[in-house]
N, C-alpha and C positions, 0 to 999 in steps of 0.2 A: 515636047516641053524643054525648057532651058532654064535651069535654076543655078543660082550662085551658091546656095546653101541648102542642104537636106538634113533634117534633124528628126529625132523621135522624142516622144513624151511618154514617160512610164508612170503608173500610179504608185508603185512601191508597196504592194500589198504584203501582208504577213498574217500568219495565224496568231491569235491572241496568246496561246500557250507557248508559242515558239517564234518570237519576233526575229531572233537572229537569223534563222534559216531564210525567211523572206527578204530581209534586208541584204543578206549576203547574196542571194539570188539576183537582186536588183543591181548590186555592184557588178556582178558577172555580166549582166546585160550591157552595162557600160563598156566593159572590156570587149564583149562581142561586137557591139556597135562600132568601136574603134577599129577592130580587125576587119569588119565588113566595109569600112570606108565612109561611114556617116560623119557629117561635119560636127554635129553636136548632139548631146543627149540631155534631156530636161526631166525634172521631177516635179510632180505636184506636191504642194505643201497642204496637208490635211490635218485638221484638229478634231480630237475626240473620235477618231476613226482608227482602224487598223491599217495605217499608212504612214508615210513620212511626215512627222509633225515638225521636224526641224530640217529644212532643206539645206541650210548652211552647214550643219553638222554632217549630214549625209554626204554632201558634195566635197567636204574636206577629205572624207575617206576616199571618195571616188577620184579625187585629184592625185592620190598616192597609188592608185591602181591603174591609172591610164597615163598616156604620155602626150597625146596630141588632140584628142577629141575635145570640143567645147563642152562646157557644163552650164546648165541653166536651171532657173527656178520659174515655174509657171503654174500658179503665181503665189507669192507671199502676200497674205492679207495683212495690210499694215495696221488695221485696227487692233490686232493682237500684239503689236510690237512697239518697243521704244525706239525711235529712229536712230538715236546715238548708239545704243547697244547693237542694234541690227547692223548698222554701218560698220562697226568694229568687226563683227563676225564675217560679214561679206568681204571686207577688205582683206582679212586674214586668209579666207579661202582663195581669193584672187591671187594673192602673193604665193600661196602654196601651190597653186595650179600654174604658176608662171603666166598669168594673164589670160586664162581661158574661161573666166566666169561671165555669164550673162544673168542679169538680175531682172526677173519679171515680177511686177507687183500689181496690186489692186488696192482700192480704198473702200471705205464704207464702215458703218458700225458693225462690230463683230457679232456674228449670229449667235454665238454661245455665251455672250456676256453674262446673261442671267444665271447660267449654270456654273461659271467659273469664278463668280464673285468679283472682287475688286481688281483683278489682274490687269485688264486693259487700261492703258494710260488714259487719263482724262484729257478732254479737249476736243479739238476739231477732228472729225473723222473723214474729211474730204481731201481734196487734192493737195492742200497745204502740207499734209503729212508726207506725201510723196516728194514734194518740193524740199521739205526739210531733209529727207533722206539723201536726196541728190546733192544738196549743199554740203552735208557732212561727208559724203563719200569723196567729194572734191578735195577735202582736207585743207581748207583754208585756216590760217591762224585764228584761234578763237579769242585772242586778246592781243593788244599791241605790246604787252609786257611779258617778259619771260617769267615763268613761275618755277618754284622749287621742284626739282625732280628727286631722283634718288641719289645714290653716291656719285653718279656721273655728273651731277651738277644741274644748274637751271636749264630748262628746255622750253622751246616754243610750245604753247598749249595747242595741240591740233590732234585730230583723229589719227591714231596709229594702228597698224602700219599704213603707210601711204600707198595706195594702189593707184598709180598715176593715170592709168587709162580706163579704169573701171567706169568712170562717168560716161564714157562713150558707149557703154554696153548696158544701159538701163532701158527696160521695156515696160510697157503698161498694157495690161489686159483690159481692153476697152470693148464694150458691147453697144454703146450708144454714140451718136454723132457728137454729142457734147463732150464725152470723155475722149473721143478721137481728136477733136479740135484742141482740147487741153493738152493732150500728149504731144501733138505736133508742135504746139507753141512752147512747151516746156522742155523740149529736147529729148524726150523719150521716144524710143521706137515703139511700134504697135504690134501687139499679139492679138490675133483674131482667129477663132476656130469655128466650131459648128453651131454656135449660139450667138445671135445678134438681136437687137431690138428692132421690131417692125415699126419704123418711123415713116409713115406715108405710103407703105406698101405691105402686101402680104407675101411677097416673093422674097425668099431668103437671099438669093444671089444678087438681086437688085439692092436689097438693104445692105449687104456686105460691101458691094461695090461703092455705094454712096458713103459708107463708113470710111473706106480707104481713101476715097476722093476727098472727103472732108479733112482727113488727117494730112494728106499731102498738100492741100490748099493752105493749111495752117503752118506749113513749113516742115512737116514730118519727114523722116528719112526711111529707115528700113521697115518693112512689113513682114512679119512671120505669119504665114497662113497655115492654119491647122485643118486637117481632115482625118476622120476616123476611117481607116483603110484596113480591110481584112483580106489579104490574098489567100487563095486556096490551093496554089500549085502543089506544094509538098504536104498538104494536110491530108489525113486519112478521111474516109467517108464520114465517120461520126463527127469529126471536127468540122468538116465542111458543112454538114447539116446544122451543127450547133451555131456556126457563124451566120448562116442564113436565118435561122430562127431568132438569133439575137437581134439582127437588123430588123426583122419583121416586128419583133416585140416593141421596137422603138419607133416604128414608122408612123403610128397614129399621131404622135406629137408633131410630126412634120407637115401635117395636112393643113393646119390653120394656126394662127397666132395663139399663144398660150398665156393665160393670166391677164391681170390688169395692165401689165407692162407690154403686152403683146409680143412676147418673146417668140422668136422664130428659130426652128431647129432644121439642120440639114440632114438628109438621110445618110446613113452609113454606106460605105462603098464595099461591096463584097464581089469577088470574082478572081479570075486569073490575073497575073500581072499585065498581060496583054490587054485584057478587058479594062483593067484599072487605068492603064496608060491611055487607052482610047477615050474613056470617060473623062479623065482629067484634061485631055486635049480639047474637049468641048466645053470645059468649065470656063466661063468668061472671066471669073475672078482669078482663077489659077493662071490664066494667060497673062495677067498683069503683075503677078507676084514673082519675086526673085528668090524667095525662101519658103520652103515647104516643110511642114512639121507633121509627121505621122503620129497621131494621137492613139495610144493603145488603150482599149476599154478597161474600166474597172473590173476587178474580180475574175479576170481570166487567169489561167495557170501560167507559170513561168515558161513552160514548154510551148504554150501558144505564142507568147511574146517572142521567144527565140525563133519560132517558125515564121512569124510575120516579118520580123526584121530580116531574116535570111532570105525569104522569098523576095521581099521588096528591094533588097540590095542588088538583085539582078538588073534593076532599072537605073541604078546610080550612074553607070557610065553613059547611058543614053540620055538621062535627064540633066546631067551636069554640063554646065557651059564649058566651052573649050578652055578658057583661062583656068577654071577651077580644076578641070581634069589634069592640066599640066602641073598645077601646084600640088595636087595629090600625088602624082607620080614622082615628084621631086622629094617628097617627105621620106 
């Protein structure tokens, strides 16, 4: 394999009675990932769960605990957000991290709208919401006229702070060809993991390859490919058995399309790093990707995440392209 970028995605779990310990442990995973040589670490944004409900807030903290590793959100559900306020938060994180933020988003009506009342902003919940976020992050003047500021005088009304290159690091979590085509045309990069829509096929890898092809035909750039990978090299016997049982418990959903939308799931990958490398070398989608994201399962212990990242780091020099290896050595 030959990748330009190798990342990991963590769920950010914590116990309800002690959120600090779990969030602090997740921050330490970012520190560990940086030491191990990963290119970026990403967090899921989760609402009404024991997980990271504010990715921007969490990554602001991570920006002060790390020096070089990229930081990412996968994904922020824009139905819960006001684009302007979210853009302000994200721009602040990008400035604090000195340009290390990657913003992954998705659209759609918020699942928990009925539970949380009138919080979601009214209006369209489709791709126009992501387009609005992208426009605001670019920070154009919002009016041709200067408006009154504070004691420093009149100022150009625009989103502040200005994160000048953040617009180049916007990602869309797309599972359908329609969303992939939109993302490619709108200037977003594409995030695709172990879930896709079965459009004209029951085979996951065929569907995912078609998704990526549609994105690239529409003018899309980078593709971040996610895989759930559980290496067993340094795990004890009980942990290895637990990983195998976990993958088996989720295998039934991979046999045929699920639900009215014919959702397809990819089996989890469990084995030694050598076995994992061999399997991925036969993955026709991974062979076309330049960026790989290790997706860590929900509700594992932080010790499991540390073991997974440490074992998989053995493959980083082998998987990384020659140019990327040279750049890492120079840091």
